[in-house]
N, C-alpha and C positions, 0 to 999 in steps of 0.2 A: 894317600885314605878314601877309597870310594866316596861316593857322596849319601849314598843311604847309612854306611857306616857314621859319617858326622851329621847326619841328623839322627841317630840312633842316639847318638853320645848327649848330641844335644837337649833332643828327647827325655833322658832318663836323666838328668843331672835337675831339668826342673821340674821332677815328680817328686811332692812329699818322702824324706827317705821314708822306711818302713821299718828300721832299728836305728835308736841315737840314744845315746849315754846323756844324760839328763842329771843338774842337781833339782833336788827339791828343796826349795825354799822355804820350808817349813822344817825339815829334819837336817837341812844343810849336808844332804847323804845322794852321793850319784847312785843313778839309778838305769839299769839298761833298759829302755823299751821297746822290746822285739816289733811289738807296730800299735797300730793307732796311736801314731805320736800326738802329744797335744799342741795346741796353739803354746809356744815358748817364747820368752826373752831372750835376750841375748846379749852379752857385755861386749865392749870394742873397750879398749884400753891401751895402756904402755906397760910392759911387764919393766918394772921398776927394781922394787924387792927382794925378795927370794920368792917367789910365786910360791901358793900350792898346788904340787903339781899329783897326776893321777894316785902316784905310789902311795902320796905324802898320808889322801886320806885315812888307810889304812892304821896310820901310825898314832898311838895313842897318845904321844905329844902334839899332834896336828895343830890345838888349837893355839898352841903358842909361838908358833909361827909368826913370822910377823905380817906374811902375805894372807895370814887369816882373816884380820880384820877387813880385807877388801871384801874376799869372798864374803862374808856376814854381810858386807855392805850390800853388795851388790844384790845379794840372796832377799835382803830386809826391802831392799828400792823394786828389785821385781814383784817380790810380794803386794807390796802398797800401791802397787800399778793393776794389780790385780791377775798374777800369775804365778802359776803354782811350780813352771819348772823354767831352769835358766840355763843356758846353754855357755861356757867358759872357755876358751880354748887352755887354758891353762890345764886346768885340772879333768877337760871331759874328752880329754884322749890321750889313750896310752901309747906314748910318745914312744917307749919302748919298742912296740911291734911294728914292723916296719911299712906292714901293710894295712895297716890300719892309720897310719901316720899320711901315706902315701892318698887312703882314699879322700882322709880329711882336707886334707891341702887343696884335692883337684875339684872338691865339693865344697869349699868353704863360701863360696862368693854366694852359693844356692842359701849352702844355713842362712847366712845373714839373710837375705831375699825372702826365704821364706817363716821369719820371724814374724813375730806378733809385735812384738818393739824393741831396738834394738837401744840399751842404755849404755852411752858411750860417758864414758867417766874421765874428765880432764883434770889429774892429780896435782897438776901444774899449772891451772886455770888461776887468770888476774882477769881486772878488766876488761885486757886485750887477749879476745879470744886469740889473737896472732901469735903471741910470744909462747902458748902451749907448744909444748913439741910431740904432742901427736899428730897435728898436721904433718911431719918432716918426715913418719913412720911409712915406711912402705907399705905393709900388709892392712891402714887403716884406709888406703883409697879407696876399696876394694866396700870396705864397712862401710864407706861412709854414702857410698853410690846403690848399694846392693838393696839396702831395707827402703821398705815404702814410710814405717815412720821410725824417727829417731828423737829422744830426748839427752840433750846433755846438761850432765851436771858436775860442779868445780869442785874443788880439795876436798869440800864438807861434804860432800852428796848433795847440795840443795840446785835443784832444777836452776840451767839458766834460759834455756828455751828447747823449742825442735827445730827441726830441719827447715820445717819452713817459715817458722817464725823469726828464721836466723837466716834464712836464703843470701839476701846481698850482702852479707856479710861473709858467708859462708862463700859464696862466689869471688868475694875480692880476696879472701886469704889463699882458695885456693884453684884459683882461672875458669874454674868450671864452668860452665854456662847453669843459670838458675833454673832452668826448665829441666835438661839431665836430672840436677840433683834432686827436686821436687818430685821429679817422675819415677827417674831412675833409666828414662830409655835411651837409650844409647845410639840406637838408628838414627844414620845417615852420617854419623860423629866419623872422622878420618883417624885413622891408625896414625898419624903424626900429631893428629887432637890428642889424643886417649894415652901415647909416649908422651908429650906435652907437660899431661896432669904428675907424672910420675918424675918428671925432670930433677928437683930439689928432693926428692925424698929420697931415706937411706932404709937399709937392712945389717942388719948386724953381720950375716953371711950373703956372699956373694950371690949363692945358688938361688935367696929367699926374693930378689928380686926383680925374678923371671915370674917365680915362683906365685909370687904376689901377682901377678898381672894375670893368672890364667885364665881368672874369671870375668876381667875386664873385657878382652877380649874372646871370650866364648873357646876355647880350645883346653884340651887333655894333656896331658903327658907324663911320660912317668919320675917321681921324684928321685934326684942320688944327689944324695950331699955329698960335696968332696969334688964334683965334679969344676963346682968356681964357676969361671965366668959362659964357659960351654952351655949353662944352661939357658944363659941367655939368646945365644944363640938356636939352640934347640925351639925356644920359642918363636924366635921370628921365623923357623923352617913350619912350626904349627899354622900360625897367622896366616903364611901364603899361603897353607892348601885348605885356607876355609872363605879367603878373601878375594877380587880382584882388584882392591885397593894399591 
């Protein structure tokens, strides 16, 4: 890829999106905001119970779904922090639309980076943060590094602390340097070091292990579910185009 194309892609990914689907934390309904996207909160969590997805929001029985309690609590938490809008990966992406899914995955890192606050919900959190499986999920690596501000919550939606106040514990759990955690700045961090952060993490689909690292390495590529481990080879190719490491 020509150098100018790589620079253009990087620039576009760092510009706040002009269109975004967000949950209104007052009405708990999704709004498609075409331009002038407001400062929003964003949720990081593990998919556990049947989650409320985009198509479910139009169902009369949506409030009876098990995952609706998480959606409602996330909105309440975001609203208590002063945010009228919240982005959730469960219901703010129409996953039946392949083009939208590809765009969402390629821009995921910057959705978290551009958020006003990231709410991390640890549904299995105990006194020992390290026991939470959130730290073993592939997607949550970028969700930990990208946001400037993070507040962690336990299973009862009680605040545990912030990324800054918990930085030493988080660094010990993840093996990520405290400076990277606090600032999000990965300048000078080697490819090998970044790969090591993901070594003990897992995703349900093999492709997602590669897709979840695109933002960490600052690359873009088509999302092709069904390609299996080939996605990781494509990721490596894109990394080599952008790095001399």
